[in-house]
C-alpha positions in Angstrom: 132.2 72.2 133.5 130.4 68.4 132.7 126.9 67.3 133.6 124.1 64.8 132.8 120.6 65.3 132.7 117.4 62.7 131.9 115.5 63.4 128.5 112.2 63.0 128.7 110.0 62.3 125.3 113.3 62.2 123.1 110.9 60.2 120.1 114.0 58.5 117.8 117.6 58.5 117.5 117.2 60.9 114.0 115.6 63.3 116.5 118.4 62.8 119.3 121.3 63.6 116.4 119.9 66.5 115.3 119.7 67.4 118.8 122.8 66.8 119.5 124.1 68.1 116.7 122.7 71.8 117.1 123.0 71.9 121.0 127.1 71.2 119.7 126.8 74.8 117.3 125.7 76.8 120.8 127.9 79.5 122.2 130.1 78.6 124.9 129.5 74.6 124.8 132.7 72.4 124.2 130.9 69.0 123.9 127.3 67.0 123.5 125.9 64.1 123.9 122.2 62.6 123.0 121.9 58.9 123.6 118.7 57.6 122.4 118.8 54.7 124.0 119.5 56.0 127.7 117.0 59.3 127.1 120.3 61.0 128.8 121.7 64.7 128.1 126.0 64.7 128.7 126.5 68.4 128.5 130.2 70.1 128.4 130.5 73.6 128.6 134.3 75.7 128.2 133.6 77.8 131.3 132.0 76.8 134.9 130.5 80.1 135.5 128.5 80.3 132.3 126.9 76.7 132.6 123.8 77.9 133.7 123.5 80.7 130.8 124.4 77.9 128.9 121.9 75.2 130.4 119.5 78.3 129.7 120.1 78.2 126.2 120.5 74.1 125.2 116.1 74.4 127.1 115.3 76.9 124.6 116.8 75.0 121.8 115.4 71.3 123.1 112.1 73.2 122.5 112.3 74.9 119.7 113.4 71.2 117.6 111.9 68.8 119.8 108.8 70.3 121.4 107.8 67.4 123.3 111.3 66.5 125.2 111.8 68.1 128.2 115.7 68.4 130.0 115.0 67.5 133.3 117.2 69.4 136.0 
């Protein structure tokens, strides 16, 4: 399953790349793309049934790496 989410308060392109790399390493994430210019996260998971669980892990990781950034659902 693939969904896109608006990011609020991603500070810079380096931060976006750091976040993209970390999200891409999470279990269940097939692909993650963070676009600094559009302030958007595109998340693709391997299993549709686990999407909400994976998204919860992504939200927690985002808060740990970039405390000011929020994923708007």
